N, C-alpha and C positions, 0 to 999 in steps of 0.2 A: 511477647510483642504481638499486637493484633495486626490484621491486614492493613488497616488504616494507618497505624503507626509506621509500618514498613513502607507504605506508599509515600509517606511524608518524611522519609529518611530517619525513622526512629523517633520522631517527635510525637508525643501523645496528643491526641485530638480531644477536645471537649466541646460541649454544646453551648458554652457561655459566649455571650456577645462580645465580651472584651477580648476573646481570643480570635475573633473573626473580623474580616474586613467588612465594613458596614454596607458596601455596595455589592457584595456577593451573596448569592442565595445559599441557604443552608440545606444541604442535601442528605437524605437518608437512603442508604443503599440496601437492596434486598437481593440476595442470591438464592438459588434453588438447587438442592441436591436430591437426586433420585435414589440415594442409597449410600451406605458407608464407602463403597468402592469409588464413588464419585466425589466424596468430600474434599479430597485434596485438590482435584481439578477445579471444583467449584470455588474453593477458597482462593486459589491462584487467580482465577478469572475475576473474583470479587475484588481482589487487590488491584488488578489491572483496571477494573471499572473505576476504582477510587482515583487512579491517575488520570483516566479519561475525563471524569467529572471535574477534577481540579483543572485540567487543561481547558475544559469548556468554560471555566470561569465561575464555578460553584465550589463551595466548601463541603466535602464529605465529612459530616460530623459524627455519624454513627452508622452501624450496619447490622444486618441480621441474615444469617444463613438458615433458610427454611428447608427442612428435610421432608420430602413427600414420597409416598409410594406411587402416586399418580397425580398429574396436574389437574387442577380444578378448571373446567371449561369456562366458568363464570368469573373467577377472581384469580386464577392461577395457583394461589396458595391456600385457598379455603377460607370460608367466612370467619371461622373462629380465629385463625391466625391474623386475618385482616383486622378484626376488632382489637386484638392485642396490640398490633402495630399502630393502629389509629390513635389509641390512647398515648402510646409512646411518642409518636410524632407531634401530637398536639401539645404534650407536656414540654417538648423541646422546641416548639415554635418552628417546625420544619417547613420550608418553602416548597420543596420538590422531592418526591419519592422516585428513586431510579431503580428499576428492575434490571438485573443482569440477563434475564431471559426475555426473548422477544414476546411482546404482548399482542394479542389479537385486537382488532378495533373494539370488539365488544368488551373484552377484559379491561382495556384501557378506559373505556367509558364508565364501566362499573366501578373500577378502582378510584377514578377521579371523583365520583360522587361520594364514595365512602370516606376517602381521605380528606376531602374538601380542600385539596391543594393540587398543584400540578403533579401528574403522574406520567413518566416517560420510561422508555426502555433503552437498552444499550445502543440499539440502532440509531435512535433519535440523538443520543449524545454524540456519536461518531459523526453523524450528518452535521450537527451543529459545529463541531470542531472544524470539519472540512469547510463549512461556510465562512468561518472566521479567517481561515488561512488561505483561501483561494485569492490570488492576486491577478492572474492573467485573465483575459476575456474568456478564453476557452475553459479555464478552470472554473470560473464562475458559472458558465453555462452548464458544465458537467455536474456541479454540485446542486444547482437549482433544479436540474432535471431529476436528480436522485431524490431530492426533497419532495418534489411534487408527486413522484411515483410512490413515495412512502405515504404522503398525505392523502392521496386520492381515496383509498379504501377506508380512511379514518374520518371522512367528512361526516358531520352531523349537523342537524338544524335544531334550533331551540324552540321552534314552533311547527306544528303540523298544518297550519293554515296555508292555503294557496295564495300566492301573491296575485293581485288583480291586474289585469291589463287595462289599457285606456278605453274610454267609451268610444262608440262608433261602430259602423258596420265592420264585421270581421274581427272585432277585438273583444266582444263580450264573452263572458264565461271564465272558467278557471284558467289560470296561467300556470307557469312553472312553479314548483316549490323552490324555496331558497336553496335547498340541497341540490336540486337539479341544475339550478343556475350556476352554483359554485362548481359543480362537477363539470359542466360544459365549459366554463371558463378555464378550469385547470387542464382539461383535455386539449383545449385550443392552445394554451400556453405550452403544453408538452410538445404538441406538433410543431409549434414555432421554434422551440429550442432544439428539437431533433433536426429540423432543417438547417438551423444555424450551425449545429455541431457537424452535420454532414458537409456543409460548405467549408468549414475549417478543416475537416478531415481531408477534403480534396487538396487544400493548400499544404497540409502536412504530408500528403502522399507525394506532392511535387518535390518537397524538400527531401523526402526519403529517397526518391528516385535520383535526385542530384547526389546524395551521399553514396548511393550504390555505384553511381558512375565514377566516383572518386576511387572506388575499389579498395577503400580502407576497411579493415575488419571493425565490426561494432561490438564493443564490450559493454554490457549493461549491469549496473549495480542494482541488486535486489536485496531485500532483507526486512526484518521486523522493524517497525517504526522505532526510532530512537536508538538504533543499533550503531549509529555513527557513519552512515553511508555518505552523508554530505561532507563530513569532515574528511573522510577517506578520499572522496571525489576531489576536494580542494587540494589535498596533499599530492594526489597522483597527477593532476592536470594543472597545478599552480593557478587555481581559480579562487574566486571569492564568493561562492554560493552561500546563501544564508545558512548559518548553523546555530541552532538553539537546542538547549536541553529540554525538549518538549515534544510530546507526541504529535506526529503529523506536521512538523514544521515545514516540510517540503512537499508540495503537491504537484507543481509544474516541473516536467522533465527538462533537464538541461544537458546539452551535448557539447563536449570540448575535445580537442585533440590531445593525445598523450604520445610521447616518444619513448620507445623502449630502449634499453641499453644498446641494442644492436643498431640503433638509428632508425628502425622502422617505426612508422606512425600508425596509430589506431584511433578510432573514435570512442570516447567514453561517455556513457549516458547515465545520469542519475534519475531515479524514479521515486514515485510515492511509496512510502513504507506500508507494509502490511501489518495486520493484527489478527488475533483470533476472531473468528466469526465476522470477518469483514462483510458488511452488508452487501447482498447480491446486487441491489440497485446501484451501489457505488461502483462495483466491478463492471457492471454494464455501462454506466455513464462514462467511466474512464477507459473503456475498452480501446477507443481510438488512440489514446495516449500509450496504453500498455502494449500496443502492437510492436513497439520498439523492443519489448521484452521477447516477444515471439520471434522477431527477425534477427535477434542478436546472434553473433557467432559464438559468444561466450557469456555466461552469467557469472558475475562475482557475487556470491551469496554471503553477505556480511552478517556475522553472528556476534552478538554481544557476549563476549567470553566471561564477563563479570556477572551475567544474569544467573540467578540460582536455578533456573529451569530452561537452559538454552535448547534442549531437545524439543521441548514443546513449541518454542518459537520457530525452530527449523521446520517442524511438522506443519505449523500454520502457514508458513511461507510457501512450502511445497504444495500445500492444498490449493492456495490461490493460483500458483503457477499452473497446476493441472487444470483449474477452472478456466484459465485464459489460453489453454492449449499451448503452454510453453514448458510442459513438464519434461520434454525430450531434448531441450536445448542443453549443450554441454555446460557443466557447472563446476566452478572452483570455489571451495569453501574458504572463507577468510575469517579467522577468529580475531575479532577486534577487541580493543581495550585490554590488551595483554598486560599493560602497565598497572592496572588496578585489579585484574582478575586473579583468582587463586591459581598458582602455577600447576597444582595437581589437576584442577578442572580443565585448564587449557591443554595439558598433556593428554588427558583422556579424550578430548575432542579431536586433537591431532591424530590420536591413535585410531579412533572410530572412523573418522573421515579421511581416508587415505588420500595423500596429495594435498591436504589442506595446509594453509599457511597462517601462522600467528603474527599479528601486527599490532601496533598502536598508532592509529591515525593521529592522535593528539601529539605524540612525541616524535613520530617518524620511524620508530623502530620497526624493522622487518620490511621496509619498503623495497629494498633491493631484492630480497627473496621473493616478494610478491611479484615484482616486475619480471623476474626470471620465470616464475610459475605461469604468469600470463603468457609469456612468449612460448613456453613449453606447451601449454594447452592449445594455443593457436596453431602451433606446428602440428598438432595431432589432426588438424583438419587439412593439412597440406601433404603433398607427396613429392618425392624426388623424381625428376625426369631428365632425360638426355635429349637435347635439341640440336639441330643443325640449321643455322640461319644464314642465307646468302647475304653478302655485304649490302645489297640494295634493300634489305629488310631492317633498316635501322630503327623504324618505329616499333617493330616487334621486339627487338632487343631492348628498347627502352621500356616496353610493357613488362618484360620479364623482370627487369630491375625494379619497376614500380610495384608490381603485384607480389613478388616473392623475394627469395633470397638466392643470389647467384653464388654457387659453391665453387665452381671451377670454370675458367675460360680457356679455350684453345683456338687461337687464330690460325686458320689454314688458308690454302691458296684461294679457294672459291667462297669461303665463308667462315663463320665462327661456330665452333662446337661448344655448347653450354651445358653444364650440369647444374641444375637449379632445383630449388624447392618451391612449388607453386600450390595455390589453393586448389583443392579437388574440384571446386565448382568452375574453375577456369581452364581445366585440362582440355576440353573440347576446342577451345580457342587456339591452342597451340598444337593440336593433334597433327596438322599437316606437316609440322616441322620435327615431329618425333622420330628418333632413330633407335 
Protein backbone atom coordinates (compact mmCIF):
# COMPACT_ATOMS: atom_id res chain seq x y z
CA UNK A 1 0.00 0.00 0.00
CA UNK A 2 1.41 3.40 -0.97
CA UNK A 3 1.54 6.49 1.22
CA UNK A 4 -1.34 8.02 -0.70
CA UNK A 5 -3.46 4.91 -0.28
CA UNK A 6 -2.80 4.93 3.49
CA UNK A 7 -3.58 8.65 3.66
CA UNK A 8 -6.98 7.95 2.13
CA UNK A 9 -7.80 5.00 4.40
CA UNK A 10 -6.55 2.32 2.03
CA UNK A 11 -8.40 3.57 -1.05
CA UNK A 12 -6.25 3.49 -4.15
CA UNK A 13 -5.83 6.84 -5.87
CA UNK A 14 -5.72 7.30 -9.63
CA UNK A 15 -5.30 10.31 -11.84
CA UNK A 16 -8.53 9.82 -13.79
CA UNK A 17 -11.02 12.66 -13.78
CA UNK A 18 -13.90 10.33 -12.96
CA UNK A 19 -12.33 9.51 -9.61
CA UNK A 20 -11.88 13.17 -8.62
CA UNK A 21 -14.14 16.00 -7.63
CA UNK A 22 -14.27 18.40 -10.56
CA UNK A 23 -13.80 21.48 -8.36
CA UNK A 24 -10.62 20.25 -6.66
CA UNK A 25 -7.09 20.70 -7.92
CA UNK A 26 -5.07 17.64 -8.85
CA UNK A 27 -1.88 17.67 -6.83
CA UNK A 28 1.43 15.87 -7.37
CA UNK A 29 3.54 15.44 -4.23
CA UNK A 30 7.34 15.46 -4.15
CA UNK A 31 9.37 14.33 -1.15
CA UNK A 32 13.13 14.44 -0.71
CA UNK A 33 15.36 11.94 1.13
CA UNK A 34 19.05 12.57 1.74
CA UNK A 35 19.91 8.90 2.13
CA UNK A 36 18.53 5.47 2.99
CA UNK A 37 18.59 6.32 6.69
CA UNK A 38 16.07 9.09 6.01
CA UNK A 39 13.78 7.12 3.70
CA UNK A 40 11.31 6.05 6.38
CA UNK A 41 11.03 9.52 7.87
CA UNK A 42 10.60 11.02 4.38
CA UNK A 43 7.87 8.51 3.49
CA UNK A 44 5.96 9.21 6.72
CA UNK A 45 6.27 12.95 6.13
CA UNK A 46 5.05 12.50 2.53
CA UNK A 47 2.05 10.53 3.79
CA UNK A 48 1.24 13.36 6.16
CA UNK A 49 1.63 15.87 3.32
CA UNK A 50 -1.04 13.94 1.41
CA UNK A 51 -3.45 14.47 4.33
CA UNK A 52 -2.52 18.14 4.52
CA UNK A 53 -3.12 18.61 0.80
CA UNK A 54 -6.45 16.81 1.04
CA UNK A 55 -7.47 19.01 3.99
CA UNK A 56 -6.48 22.10 1.99
CA UNK A 57 -8.96 21.10 -0.71
CA UNK A 58 -6.84 19.41 -3.38
CA UNK A 59 -6.59 15.79 -4.48
CA UNK A 60 -3.13 14.21 -4.10
CA UNK A 61 -3.17 11.89 -7.10
CA UNK A 62 0.46 10.82 -7.32
CA UNK A 63 3.77 11.18 -5.51
CA UNK A 64 7.51 10.81 -5.95
CA UNK A 65 10.22 10.37 -3.32
CA UNK A 66 13.46 11.80 -4.71
CA UNK A 67 16.75 10.59 -3.22
CA UNK A 68 19.58 13.12 -3.27
CA UNK A 69 23.10 13.31 -1.88
CA UNK A 70 22.82 17.10 -1.81
CA UNK A 71 20.03 19.59 -2.50
CA UNK A 72 20.24 21.48 -5.76
CA UNK A 73 20.25 25.25 -5.07
CA UNK A 74 18.35 26.01 -8.27
CA UNK A 75 15.62 23.35 -8.35
CA UNK A 76 16.07 21.38 -5.09
CA UNK A 77 15.95 18.00 -6.87
CA UNK A 78 18.14 18.61 -9.94
CA UNK A 79 17.29 19.50 -13.54
CA UNK A 80 17.21 15.88 -14.73
CA UNK A 81 14.67 14.81 -12.13
CA UNK A 82 12.62 17.95 -12.75
CA UNK A 83 12.44 17.14 -16.49
CA UNK A 84 11.25 13.62 -15.66
CA UNK A 85 8.54 14.89 -13.32
CA UNK A 86 7.46 17.63 -15.75
CA UNK A 87 6.60 14.95 -18.34
CA UNK A 88 4.73 12.93 -15.72
CA UNK A 89 2.71 15.87 -14.39
CA UNK A 90 1.79 17.09 -17.87
CA UNK A 91 0.65 13.60 -18.86
CA UNK A 92 -1.65 13.52 -15.83
CA UNK A 93 -2.86 17.11 -16.21
CA UNK A 94 -1.62 18.11 -12.74
CA UNK A 95 -2.72 21.51 -11.42
CA UNK A 96 -0.25 21.97 -8.56
CA UNK A 97 3.06 20.39 -7.56
CA UNK A 98 3.60 20.28 -3.80
CA UNK A 99 7.09 19.83 -2.33
CA UNK A 100 7.41 18.40 1.16
CA UNK A 101 10.66 20.34 1.57
CA UNK A 102 10.72 24.10 2.11
CA UNK A 103 11.51 25.91 -1.16
CA UNK A 104 13.59 29.05 -1.38
CA UNK A 105 12.01 31.91 -3.35
CA UNK A 106 14.46 31.28 -6.23
CA UNK A 107 13.72 27.55 -6.30
CA UNK A 108 9.99 28.19 -6.32
CA UNK A 109 10.31 30.63 -9.24
CA UNK A 110 12.48 28.24 -11.23
CA UNK A 111 10.22 25.27 -10.64
CA UNK A 112 7.11 27.29 -11.50
CA UNK A 113 8.59 28.09 -14.91
CA UNK A 114 9.65 24.51 -15.57
CA UNK A 115 6.40 22.83 -14.49
CA UNK A 116 4.17 25.52 -16.05
CA UNK A 117 1.76 25.12 -13.15
CA UNK A 118 1.53 26.18 -9.52
CA UNK A 119 4.42 25.00 -7.36
CA UNK A 120 4.15 25.31 -3.57
CA UNK A 121 5.81 23.80 -0.51
CA UNK A 122 4.61 22.25 2.73
CA UNK A 123 4.60 25.61 4.51
CA UNK A 124 2.24 27.13 1.94
CA UNK A 125 -0.18 24.20 2.34
CA UNK A 126 -0.28 24.56 6.14
CA UNK A 127 -0.78 28.32 5.86
CA UNK A 128 -3.66 27.73 3.45
CA UNK A 129 -5.34 25.30 5.87
CA UNK A 130 -4.99 27.80 8.71
CA UNK A 131 -6.52 30.51 6.51
CA UNK A 132 -9.54 28.29 5.78
CA UNK A 133 -10.11 27.38 9.44
CA UNK A 134 -9.55 30.72 11.18
CA UNK A 135 -12.91 31.99 12.45
CA UNK A 136 -12.18 34.51 15.20
CA UNK A 137 -10.88 37.98 14.43
CA UNK A 138 -7.65 37.26 16.30
CA UNK A 139 -7.16 33.98 14.46
CA UNK A 140 -7.65 35.69 11.10
CA UNK A 141 -5.11 38.37 12.00
CA UNK A 142 -2.58 35.75 13.12
CA UNK A 143 -2.96 33.72 9.92
CA UNK A 144 -2.79 36.73 7.59
CA UNK A 145 0.32 37.94 9.39
CA UNK A 146 1.99 34.56 8.89
CA UNK A 147 0.99 34.50 5.23
CA UNK A 148 2.41 37.94 4.56
CA UNK A 149 5.69 37.10 6.29
CA UNK A 150 5.91 34.02 4.07
CA UNK A 151 5.00 35.95 0.92
CA UNK A 152 7.32 38.93 1.43
CA UNK A 153 10.60 37.29 0.30
CA UNK A 154 8.77 35.58 -2.57
CA UNK A 155 7.57 38.72 -4.28
CA UNK A 156 8.46 39.00 -7.91
CA UNK A 157 7.52 41.31 -10.76
CA UNK A 158 6.72 40.38 -14.30
CA UNK A 159 8.42 43.50 -15.69
CA UNK A 160 11.66 45.30 -14.95
CA UNK A 161 10.31 48.62 -16.21
CA UNK A 162 9.88 51.40 -13.69
CA UNK A 163 6.38 52.70 -13.14
CA UNK A 164 6.10 56.38 -14.09
CA UNK A 165 5.05 59.12 -11.74
CA UNK A 166 2.69 61.88 -12.75
CA UNK A 167 3.87 64.96 -14.65
CA UNK A 168 4.78 68.20 -12.93
CA UNK A 169 7.46 69.64 -10.71
CA UNK A 170 8.87 67.07 -8.34
CA UNK A 171 7.23 64.13 -10.07
CA UNK A 172 9.44 63.59 -13.16
CA UNK A 173 11.83 60.69 -13.40
CA UNK A 174 11.66 57.01 -12.52
CA UNK A 175 9.38 55.92 -9.74
CA UNK A 176 9.11 52.72 -7.75
CA UNK A 177 9.20 49.35 -9.44
CA UNK A 178 6.03 47.34 -8.99
CA UNK A 179 8.04 44.99 -6.80
CA UNK A 180 9.01 47.86 -4.50
CA UNK A 181 5.42 49.06 -4.37
CA UNK A 182 4.12 45.59 -3.46
CA UNK A 183 6.84 45.19 -0.85
CA UNK A 184 6.00 48.53 0.74
CA UNK A 185 2.30 47.65 0.85
CA UNK A 186 2.98 44.29 2.49
CA UNK A 187 5.32 45.83 5.08
CA UNK A 188 2.66 48.43 5.86
CA UNK A 189 0.01 45.74 6.22
CA UNK A 190 2.29 43.66 8.46
CA UNK A 191 2.83 46.66 10.75
CA UNK A 192 -0.93 47.25 10.92
CA UNK A 193 -1.63 43.60 11.75
CA UNK A 194 1.10 43.54 14.39
CA UNK A 195 -0.48 46.57 16.07
CA UNK A 196 -3.93 44.97 15.95
CA UNK A 197 -2.54 41.75 17.40
CA UNK A 198 -0.80 43.69 20.15
CA UNK A 199 -4.07 45.41 21.07
CA UNK A 200 -5.88 42.09 21.21
CA UNK A 201 -2.99 40.70 23.20
CA UNK A 202 -3.56 43.42 25.81
CA UNK A 203 -7.22 42.37 26.04
CA UNK A 204 -6.11 38.75 26.38
CA UNK A 205 -3.70 39.77 29.15
CA UNK A 206 -6.59 41.39 31.02
CA UNK A 207 -8.62 38.18 30.80
CA UNK A 208 -5.58 36.15 31.83
CA UNK A 209 -5.08 38.32 34.93
CA UNK A 210 -8.74 37.84 35.82
CA UNK A 211 -8.28 34.07 35.57
CA UNK A 212 -5.23 34.26 37.82
CA UNK A 213 -7.25 36.17 40.39
CA UNK A 214 -9.71 33.29 40.41
CA UNK A 215 -6.80 31.17 41.74
CA UNK A 216 -7.97 28.16 39.72
CA UNK A 217 -5.20 25.98 38.26
CA UNK A 218 -4.90 26.07 34.44
CA UNK A 219 -4.63 22.75 32.59
CA UNK A 220 -3.91 23.04 28.86
CA UNK A 221 -4.42 20.40 26.19
CA UNK A 222 -1.59 20.06 23.69
CA UNK A 223 -0.88 17.44 21.08
CA UNK A 224 -0.50 16.58 17.45
CA UNK A 225 -3.25 17.82 15.18
CA UNK A 226 -6.18 15.39 14.95
CA UNK A 227 -5.09 13.50 18.08
CA UNK A 228 -8.57 14.04 19.57
CA UNK A 229 -7.89 17.03 21.82
CA UNK A 230 -11.21 18.76 21.15
CA UNK A 231 -13.18 15.55 21.70
CA UNK A 232 -11.36 15.04 24.99
CA UNK A 233 -11.94 18.68 25.92
CA UNK A 234 -15.67 18.28 25.33
CA UNK A 235 -15.75 15.07 27.35
CA UNK A 236 -13.91 16.60 30.33
CA UNK A 237 -15.75 19.94 30.42
CA UNK A 238 -19.16 18.93 29.05
CA UNK A 239 -18.72 21.44 26.21
CA UNK A 240 -19.55 21.45 22.51
CA UNK A 241 -16.37 22.68 20.86
CA UNK A 242 -16.16 21.92 17.12
CA UNK A 243 -14.92 18.38 16.46
CA UNK A 244 -13.94 17.26 12.96
CA UNK A 245 -11.84 14.37 11.65
CA UNK A 246 -9.60 16.88 9.93
CA UNK A 247 -6.18 18.41 10.43
CA UNK A 248 -6.17 21.77 12.24
CA UNK A 249 -9.95 21.84 12.78
CA UNK A 250 -9.36 23.91 15.94
CA UNK A 251 -7.30 27.13 15.78
CA UNK A 252 -8.84 29.36 18.44
CA UNK A 253 -8.15 28.42 22.05
CA UNK A 254 -11.16 27.78 24.29
CA UNK A 255 -11.28 27.79 28.11
CA UNK A 256 -13.90 26.05 30.25
CA UNK A 257 -14.22 24.99 33.88
CA UNK A 258 -13.80 21.37 34.92
CA UNK A 259 -14.71 19.86 38.29
CA UNK A 260 -12.52 17.12 39.74
CA UNK A 261 -14.00 14.20 41.73
CA UNK A 262 -12.80 15.94 44.91
CA UNK A 263 -15.07 18.89 44.08
CA UNK A 264 -12.19 21.22 43.27
CA UNK A 265 -12.44 23.19 40.04
CA UNK A 266 -9.83 23.97 37.43
CA UNK A 267 -9.67 25.77 34.10
CA UNK A 268 -9.21 23.59 31.00
CA UNK A 269 -7.83 25.15 27.80
CA UNK A 270 -7.89 23.65 24.29
CA UNK A 271 -5.25 24.85 21.82
CA UNK A 272 -4.23 24.59 18.18
CA UNK A 273 -2.75 21.23 17.20
CA UNK A 274 0.88 20.85 16.26
CA UNK A 275 2.47 19.10 13.32
CA UNK A 276 5.91 18.12 12.08
CA UNK A 277 7.87 21.16 10.95
CA UNK A 278 5.16 23.63 11.96
CA UNK A 279 6.09 26.83 10.08
CA UNK A 280 8.08 29.19 12.27
CA UNK A 281 6.05 32.20 11.12
CA UNK A 282 2.89 30.47 12.35
CA UNK A 283 4.46 29.81 15.74
CA UNK A 284 5.43 33.47 15.92
CA UNK A 285 1.99 34.69 14.82
CA UNK A 286 0.21 32.43 17.35
CA UNK A 287 2.67 33.16 20.16
CA UNK A 288 0.16 35.37 22.02
CA UNK A 289 -2.38 32.52 21.93
CA UNK A 290 0.20 29.94 22.96
CA UNK A 291 1.15 31.93 26.08
CA UNK A 292 -1.61 29.91 27.76
CA UNK A 293 0.58 26.86 27.17
CA UNK A 294 3.55 28.56 28.82
CA UNK A 295 1.53 29.65 31.84
CA UNK A 296 -0.29 26.36 32.38
CA UNK A 297 0.07 24.53 35.69
CA UNK A 298 -0.19 21.25 33.80
CA UNK A 299 -0.11 20.15 30.16
CA UNK A 300 -2.26 17.24 29.02
CA UNK A 301 -0.22 15.90 26.10
CA UNK A 302 -2.79 14.04 24.00
CA UNK A 303 -1.36 11.27 21.81
CA UNK A 304 -3.20 9.33 19.11
CA UNK A 305 -2.65 5.78 20.35
CA UNK A 306 -3.86 4.37 17.02
CA UNK A 307 -1.20 6.22 15.01
CA UNK A 308 1.50 3.90 13.61
CA UNK A 309 4.26 6.35 14.63
CA UNK A 310 3.14 7.99 17.90
CA UNK A 311 6.73 8.57 19.08
CA UNK A 312 7.40 10.84 16.12
CA UNK A 313 4.29 12.86 16.90
CA UNK A 314 5.34 13.17 20.54
CA UNK A 315 8.77 14.41 19.45
CA UNK A 316 7.19 16.97 17.11
CA UNK A 317 4.93 18.33 19.86
CA UNK A 318 7.76 18.57 22.34
CA UNK A 319 9.86 20.38 19.75
CA UNK A 320 7.19 23.09 19.42
CA UNK A 321 6.78 23.28 23.21
CA UNK A 322 10.51 23.94 23.49
CA UNK A 323 10.29 26.60 20.77
CA UNK A 324 7.61 28.51 22.70
CA UNK A 325 9.48 28.16 26.01
CA UNK A 326 6.98 25.68 27.48
CA UNK A 327 9.25 22.65 27.60
CA UNK A 328 9.52 22.75 31.41
CA UNK A 329 5.77 22.83 32.17
CA UNK A 330 4.64 19.63 34.01
CA UNK A 331 3.21 17.13 31.51
CA UNK A 332 0.71 14.30 31.77
CA UNK A 333 0.71 11.97 28.76
CA UNK A 334 -2.80 10.93 27.66
CA UNK A 335 -2.96 8.01 25.21
CA UNK A 336 -6.20 8.66 23.33
CA UNK A 337 -8.25 6.45 20.95
CA UNK A 338 -7.57 3.35 23.04
CA UNK A 339 -10.82 1.89 21.67
CA UNK A 340 -9.35 1.64 18.15
CA UNK A 341 -5.63 1.35 18.94
CA UNK A 342 -3.60 -1.86 19.10
CA UNK A 343 -3.59 -2.90 22.81
CA UNK A 344 0.07 -3.90 22.52
CA UNK A 345 0.98 -0.44 21.20
CA UNK A 346 -0.99 1.26 23.98
CA UNK A 347 0.67 -0.94 26.61
CA UNK A 348 4.10 0.02 25.26
CA UNK A 349 3.30 3.75 25.48
CA UNK A 350 2.00 3.35 29.03
CA UNK A 351 5.21 1.55 29.93
CA UNK A 352 7.53 4.06 28.24
CA UNK A 353 5.79 7.15 29.62
CA UNK A 354 5.48 6.55 33.34
CA UNK A 355 2.28 7.90 34.86
CA UNK A 356 0.50 8.16 31.50
CA UNK A 357 -3.19 7.30 31.14
CA UNK A 358 -5.02 5.47 28.34
CA UNK A 359 -8.44 6.83 27.43
CA UNK A 360 -11.02 6.96 24.69
CA UNK A 361 -12.48 10.44 24.39
CA UNK A 362 -15.04 9.06 21.95
CA UNK A 363 -16.48 6.42 24.32
CA UNK A 364 -15.55 7.94 27.68
CA UNK A 365 -13.42 5.02 28.77
CA UNK A 366 -10.66 6.00 31.20
CA UNK A 367 -12.08 9.41 32.12
CA UNK A 368 -12.19 8.62 35.86
CA UNK A 369 -8.56 7.51 35.81
CA UNK A 370 -7.60 10.65 33.90
CA UNK A 371 -9.37 12.91 36.39
CA UNK A 372 -7.53 11.18 39.24
CA UNK A 373 -4.22 11.56 37.42
CA UNK A 374 -4.87 15.27 36.84
CA UNK A 375 -5.63 15.74 40.52
CA UNK A 376 -2.50 13.83 41.42
CA UNK A 377 -0.29 15.90 39.11
CA UNK A 378 -1.72 19.16 40.41
CA UNK A 379 -1.05 17.99 43.95
CA UNK A 380 2.59 17.66 42.95
CA UNK A 381 2.69 21.45 42.78
CA UNK A 382 1.15 21.73 46.25
CA UNK A 383 2.55 21.22 49.73
CA UNK A 384 1.06 20.41 53.12
CA UNK A 385 1.15 23.15 55.77
CA UNK A 386 -0.03 23.75 59.33
CA UNK A 387 -1.70 27.09 60.00
CA UNK A 388 -3.21 28.76 63.02
CA UNK A 389 -5.85 31.35 62.16
CA UNK A 390 -7.54 33.64 64.74
CA UNK A 391 -11.33 33.70 64.56
CA UNK A 392 -11.28 37.24 63.14
CA UNK A 393 -9.42 35.93 60.06
CA UNK A 394 -12.43 34.35 58.44
CA UNK A 395 -11.38 35.68 55.02
CA UNK A 396 -8.08 33.81 55.29
CA UNK A 397 -9.87 30.60 56.26
CA UNK A 398 -12.08 31.01 53.19
CA UNK A 399 -8.98 31.51 51.03
CA UNK A 400 -7.48 28.26 52.31
CA UNK A 401 -10.65 26.40 51.33
CA UNK A 402 -10.75 28.08 47.92
CA UNK A 403 -7.10 27.66 46.98
CA UNK A 404 -6.31 24.26 48.39
CA UNK A 405 -7.58 21.23 50.22
CA UNK A 406 -8.26 21.28 53.97
CA UNK A 407 -7.14 17.97 55.45
CA UNK A 408 -7.88 18.62 59.15
CA UNK A 409 -9.58 21.29 61.27
CA UNK A 410 -9.08 21.81 65.01
CA UNK A 411 -11.16 24.59 66.63
CA UNK A 412 -9.37 25.96 69.69
CA UNK A 413 -10.12 28.75 72.18
CA UNK A 414 -8.49 31.59 70.27
CA UNK A 415 -8.64 30.32 66.72
CA UNK A 416 -8.56 27.40 64.30
CA UNK A 417 -5.63 25.14 63.60
CA UNK A 418 -5.71 23.93 59.99
CA UNK A 419 -3.70 21.22 58.29
CA UNK A 420 -4.08 21.85 54.56
CA UNK A 421 -2.54 21.28 51.15
CA UNK A 422 -1.81 24.57 49.33
CA UNK A 423 -0.18 25.58 46.01
CA UNK A 424 3.51 26.29 46.48
CA UNK A 425 3.04 29.62 44.71
CA UNK A 426 0.64 30.74 47.48
CA UNK A 427 2.71 29.77 50.53
CA UNK A 428 4.07 33.29 51.09
CA UNK A 429 0.51 34.58 51.44
CA UNK A 430 -0.11 32.29 54.43
CA UNK A 431 3.40 32.45 55.94
CA UNK A 432 2.34 34.78 58.83
CA UNK A 433 -0.04 32.06 60.06
CA UNK A 434 2.33 29.13 59.72
CA UNK A 435 3.04 27.04 62.82
